[in-house]
C-alpha positions, 0 to 999 in steps of 0.5 A: 526193536530197531538196533543201532550198528556196532559202530555208533553213528553221528548224533541223531543219525545225521551225515555231513560233507564239506562243500565249496560252490561251483564258480561256473557262471550260469545263464543268469550270470550267477556262479553256484550249484545245481538247484534241487529239492529233497523229498523227506530230508531237512538239510542244513548249511553251516558256513565255515568261511567266505561269503555267498548265499542260498536261493530258495523257492518254497510256499514263502516265494523266492528268497535269498539268504546271505551266507557268511562265516558262522551262519547256519541256514536250513530248509525243509523237504520240498524247498528248492535250494541253490547254493551261490558262490560269493567269495571262497564260500565254504560250507559243512552240510548236515544231512538228515537220515544218514546222508540220504540227500546225497544218496538218492533223496534229491531231484534237480529242477530240470525242465518238465520233459525230463521229470516226466521220463525217468530214464531221460532224467537219470541219464541227465542226472548221473555223472561219469566216474570221478577219474573220467576226463569228462566229469567236469563238463558233465557236472557243468552241463547238469548244473546248467540244465537244472538252472534252466528249469529253476529260472522258469519256476522262480519267475513264476513264483515272483509273478505270484503263480505257484502252479509250476512250482507245485507241479515240479514238487509233484513230478519230483515225488512221482519220480522218487516214489519207487525208492521209498521202500529202500529209504524207509530202511535207511531211516529205520536203521539210522535216525529212528534207531538212534531215537529209540536207543535214547528211549532205551537209555532213559528207561535204564536211567529211570531204573538205576541201571544206566551203568550197563550201557555207559560201560560201552562208552567210546570215542571215534574219529574219521577223515574224508573218504574222498576229496573234491568230488563233483556234488550237486552244489559244488566240489565236495569232500565226502565221509563214509560214516556209520549209518545203520 
């Protein structure tokens, strides 16, 4: 039996952050974040203000979903997504598996020669500390490199050729394969434990002993751990939440 941490996680073991996409113009004239995909996590955008869009690449082809206050957009593992800044776009990001998308489950759409060399990929993907005077330039360089590879994938899909996109997915899977065992532990302690806890509670209700776990009811709150970090998509307010 997997047990939940002593401090209960958010519902279902999800995590969240707040984002505002970068306003830096990329090679195609679009302002926004670094295109990337997740391998095992679904991610959702809850738009809290402003306007913009999210561009996606998937077996559906290339799509651009408009974003405005009240919109909820989400994408499944393997979907390349690029957050685009319109006017003061602000988003709350909901992340499956205890925030794993911001803790390793992400691969940038760098050109293929980066994906085939784990050390070169890591060097290009890793930013200096937040207090470094070089961090903004490094984040912008990383974004531009991801856009470079992304535009190649997008044009191929638009031309009806899915092969480069599929090759990118496969290269991304190979790149993160060594991390799978650690990710399994995060899933077991987070989302899986939360689901199993619900089963335990249903069993207790069915036998008339629900009062036992209801006696431990509580309320919690938290504030951002860090404001204005440099995330994959934009400036990010981060939370440290119980995740197992």
